[in-house]
C-alpha positions in Angstrom: 10.0 -12.5 25.7 7.9 -10.8 23.1 10.0 -7.6 23.4 13.1 -9.7 22.9 11.6 -11.4 19.8 10.6 -8.0 18.3 14.1 -6.6 18.7 15.6 -9.8 17.3 13.3 -9.7 14.3 14.1 -6.1 13.4 17.9 -6.6 13.9 18.3 -9.8 11.9 18.5 -9.2 8.2 15.9 -10.8 5.9 17.4 -13.4 3.7 16.3 -16.7 2.2 17.8 -18.5 5.2 15.4 -16.5 7.4 12.5 -18.6 6.1 13.1 -21.1 9.0 11.9 -18.3 11.4 8.7 -17.6 9.4 5.6 -19.9 9.6 2.4 -19.7 7.7 -0.7 -19.6 10.0 -3.6 -19.1 7.6 -5.1 -17.6 4.5 -8.6 -16.4 4.0 -10.5 -15.1 1.0 -12.4 -11.9 1.5 -15.0 -11.6 -1.2 -17.9 -10.5 1.1 -17.5 -6.8 0.2 -17.0 -7.2 -3.5 -19.4 -7.6 -6.4 -18.5 -9.4 -9.6 -16.7 -6.3 -11.0 -14.9 -5.1 -7.9 -12.4 -7.9 -8.1 -8.9 -6.6 -7.4 -8.0 -6.3 -3.7 -5.4 -4.1 -1.9 -4.2 -3.7 1.7 -4.4 -4.9 4.3 -4.5 -2.3 7.1 -5.5 -2.7 10.8 -6.5 -0.4 13.6 -4.0 -0.2 16.5 -5.4 -3.0 18.6 -6.0 -5.3 15.6 -9.7 -5.7 16.1 -10.4 -4.2 12.7 -9.0 -5.1 9.3 -9.4 -3.0 6.2 -8.9 -4.0 2.6 -9.6 -2.1 -0.6 -11.3 -3.2 -3.9 -11.1 -1.6 -7.2 -13.4 -1.9 -10.2 -11.4 -3.7 -12.9 -14.1 -3.7 -15.5 -14.7 0.1 -15.2 -11.1 0.7 -16.2 -11.2 -1.8 -19.1 -14.4 -2.3 -21.1 -17.5 -0.9 -19.5 -18.9 1.4 -16.8 -20.5 -1.2 -14.6 -19.9 -2.1 -10.9 -19.3 0.1 -7.9 -16.6 2.8 -7.6 -13.5 1.9 -5.6 -14.0 1.5 -1.8 -12.3 0.4 1.4 -14.1 -2.3 3.4 -14.0 -3.1 7.1 -13.8 -6.4 8.8 -14.2 -7.0 12.6 -11.8 -9.5 14.2 -13.0 -11.1 17.4 -9.4 -12.1 18.1 -6.9 -9.3 17.4 -4.8 -9.8 14.3 -6.4 -13.3 13.7 -7.9 -13.2 10.2 -9.7 -16.5 10.8 -12.0 -14.5 13.2 -12.9 -11.8 10.6 -16.5 -10.8 10.0 -17.5 -8.4 7.3 -18.9 -5.2 8.8 -21.3 -4.6 5.9 -21.7 -2.3 3.0 -22.9 0.6 5.2 -19.5 0.5 7.0 -17.3 1.0 4.0 -15.6 4.1 2.6 -16.6 4.9 -1.0 -13.3 6.3 -2.1 -14.7 8.6 -4.8 -12.6 11.5 -6.1 -15.0 14.1 -7.6 -12.3 15.5 -9.8 -11.8 12.1 -11.5 -15.2 10.4 -11.1 -15.0 7.7 -13.8 -17.2 9.4 -16.4 -15.1 7.8 -19.1 -14.5 4.0 -19.3 -12.1 1.9 -21.4 -8.7 2.9 -22.7 -9.2 6.6 -21.8 -10.7 5.9 -18.4 -10.6 8.7 -15.9 -11.6 6.4 -13.1 -8.8 6.0 -10.6 -8.2 2.5 -9.1 -7.1 2.1 -5.5 -3.7 0.3 -5.5 -2.8 0.9 -1.8 -3.9 3.0 1.2 -2.6 4.0 4.6 -4.1 5.5 7.8 -2.6 8.4 9.7 -1.4 7.4 13.1 -4.5 8.8 14.8 -6.8 6.9 12.4 -8.6 10.0 11.3 -7.1 10.3 7.8 -6.7 7.8 4.9 -4.2 8.4 2.1 -4.8 6.3 -1.1 -2.6 5.5 -4.0 -4.8 5.6 -7.0 -4.2 5.6 -10.7 -6.1 5.6 -14.0 -5.7 3.6 -17.2 -4.8 6.5 -19.5 -1.5 5.5 -21.1 0.0 8.9 -21.0 1.9 10.1 -17.9 0.2 12.3 -15.3 -2.4 9.8 -14.2 -1.2 8.7 -10.7 -2.7 10.4 -7.7 -2.4 10.4 -3.9 -5.8 11.1 -2.4 -6.7 12.2 1.1 -9.9 11.3 2.9 -10.7 12.5 6.5 -12.7 10.4 9.0 -14.8 12.0 11.7 -14.4 8.9 13.9 -10.9 7.2 14.1 -10.8 4.0 12.1 -14.5 4.2 11.2 -14.1 4.3 7.4 -17.9 4.8 6.9 -17.3 8.4 8.1 -14.7 9.1 5.3 -15.0 12.4 3.3 -12.8 13.3 0.3 -10.5 16.3 1.0 -7.9 16.6 -1.8 -5.6 14.9 -4.2 -2.2 15.5 -5.8 -1.0 14.3 -9.2 2.3 12.7 -8.1 3.4 12.0 -11.7 4.6 15.5 -12.6 8.0 16.9 -13.3 8.1 18.8 -10.0 7.3 15.7 -8.0 9.3 13.1 -9.9 12.4 14.7 -11.4 15.5 15.6 -9.4 16.5 12.5 -7.6 19.3 9.9 -8.2 16.6 7.7 -9.8 16.7 10.0 -12.9 13.9 11.9 -14.5 10.4 10.4 -15.1 9.5 9.0 -18.5 7.6 11.6 -20.6 6.3 9.1 -23.2 5.3 6.2 -21.1 3.0 5.4 -18.1 4.5 6.0 -14.7 2.6 3.8 -12.2 2.1 4.8 -8.5 1.9 1.4 -6.7 2.7 1.8 -3.0 2.4 4.4 -0.3 3.6 5.1 3.3 3.4 8.1 5.6 5.2 8.9 8.8 3.5 8.9 12.2 3.7 12.7 12.5 2.5 13.4 8.9 5.6 15.2 7.9 6.9 12.7 5.2 5.2 10.7 2.4 6.8 7.8 0.5 5.6 6.3 -2.8 6.7 3.4 -4.9 6.8 4.2 -8.7 7.0 1.7 -11.5 7.6 3.1 -15.0 6.8 0.8 -18.0 10.1 1.8 -19.5 12.0 0.2 -16.6 12.6 2.7 -13.8 11.3 1.4 -10.4 12.0 3.2 -7.2 10.8 4.6 -3.8 10.6 8.3 -3.5 10.4 10.5 -0.4 8.5 13.7 0.0 8.3 16.3 2.8 5.1 18.0 3.9 5.4 21.8 4.4 2.3 21.4 6.6 1.6 18.0 8.1 -0.8 15.9 6.0 -1.4 18.7 3.5 -0.9 17.3 0.0 -0.6 20.7 -1.6 2.6 21.4 0.4 4.6 18.3 -0.9 8.2 18.7 -2.0 10.5 16.0 -3.4 13.6 14.8 -1.5 16.7 14.3 -3.6 17.5 10.7 -2.7 15.4 7.7 -3.9 15.9 4.0 -3.4 16.4 2.4 -6.8 14.6 -1.0 -6.9 15.0 -4.2 -8.9 12.7 -4.6 -11.8 10.3 -7.0 -10.1 7.1 -4.8 -10.1 7.2 -3.2 -6.6 3.9 -2.6 -4.8 3.2 -2.2 -1.1 5.7 -1.0 1.5 5.8 -0.8 5.3 8.1 0.9 7.8 8.9 -0.4 11.3 7.5 1.8 14.1 10.9 3.5 14.7 11.3 4.2 11.0 14.7 2.4 10.8 13.5 -0.6 8.8 11.6 -0.5 5.5 10.0 -3.5 3.8 9.1 -3.5 0.1 7.0 -6.1 -1.6 7.3 -7.2 -5.2 4.5 -8.7 -7.2 6.5 -10.5 -9.9 8.5 -12.7 -7.6 6.5 -12.5 -4.3 9.6 -11.3 -2.4 9.8 -8.8 0.5 13.0 -6.8 0.6 14.3 -5.3 3.9 16.2 -2.1 4.0 17.9 -0.6 7.1 17.9 3.2 7.6 20.6 4.8 9.8 18.3 7.8 10.2 14.6 7.2 10.8 12.4 7.7 7.7 15.4 9.0 5.7 15.9 7.1 2.4 19.3 8.7 1.9 20.6 6.6 4.8 19.3 3.2 3.6 21.1 0.0 2.9 19.6 -3.3 1.6 19.8 -6.1 4.2 18.3 -9.0 2.3 15.1 -10.5 1.0 12.6 -13.2 1.7 10.3 -15.1 -0.7 6.9 -15.4 0.9 5.7 -17.8 -1.8 8.3 -20.3 -0.6 5.9 -20.9 2.3 2.9 -21.2 0.0 3.1 -21.5 -3.7 -0.4 -20.2 -4.1 0.8 -16.7 -3.0 1.8 -15.8 -6.5 0.3 -12.3 -6.9 1.7 -10.4 -3.9 0.6 -6.8 -3.7 0.5 -5.5 -0.1 2.1 -6.3 3.3 1.4 -5.3 6.8 2.9 -6.1 10.2 0.9 -6.6 13.5 1.5 -3.9 16.1 4.0 -6.1 18.0 5.9 -7.0 14.8 5.4 -10.8 15.4 3.0 -11.3 12.4 3.1 -10.3 8.8 0.1 -10.2 6.5 0.2 -10.3 2.8 -2.5 -9.7 0.1 -2.9 -11.9 -3.0 -4.3 -9.3 -5.4 -6.4 -11.4 -7.8 -7.6 -14.1 -5.4 -8.9 -11.4 -2.9 -7.0 -13.3 -0.2 -5.1 -12.3 2.9 -2.2 -14.5 4.1 -1.1 -14.6 7.8 2.4 -15.5 8.9 4.1 -15.7 12.3 7.7 -14.6 13.0 
């Protein structure tokens, strides 16, 4: 029955009428890991069996008016019942990943901050790599980075080590798609990230203050090696509703994009797996129609069987759980 439901879910287009098939189960606030300054949450992510949940926190004050609080980090929660957020227990400060990029270590605060704030993150399929979408506050372009951290033990974020980063907001990595060239006089925000199971493709959501919002696709010359990224020519041009987190189905033939301004998740179908050039928009679903408190949607994640969807309320540091 579960297999039938999973197939049914991924074949039926998202639309407002699809709301009857979605039920809210729970919402939980996860402030255990954060101090007063680390008050903006991202994620969520899970290990494969759903017994661990991970969320990120970024230091808002460090980007705005002072140099207080911790640097950004990824925290771990243990779930006694898989994919059930009501059973989550904070693993402790010693079990988190301090996502510090030594090349951009936050030595400057305020309007010219060099600190990069975690917006989203993804694990490699084997759980031994984390890729983070991070950006600084500097108003000029060229301040959006993808970082790689390696883990010595799969899905044990306390073992993370910084490896490398790439500035994604460059002419070489932004210009040359159907979305048009990047803005050269405005801020281009990296807001979402995805990676294929084999580490050969990377996807990012970009939001330019001047109005261009899109999903771009990159190919790795060497799997997981950020220095080998090249830009594909076809991007998905998005509505101007502040896109953030995205999620692929396991087979790469469905792509789900969340939007912060209207709390909507849009579903795209891909004829060819993980190939944006073959995408068509199926429809959309407003998660806030099930709970009006979910008014600051930033990230989404499906359970491994596709029967639950989790959403993060950015400012409230809350995770919402829905059944399908």
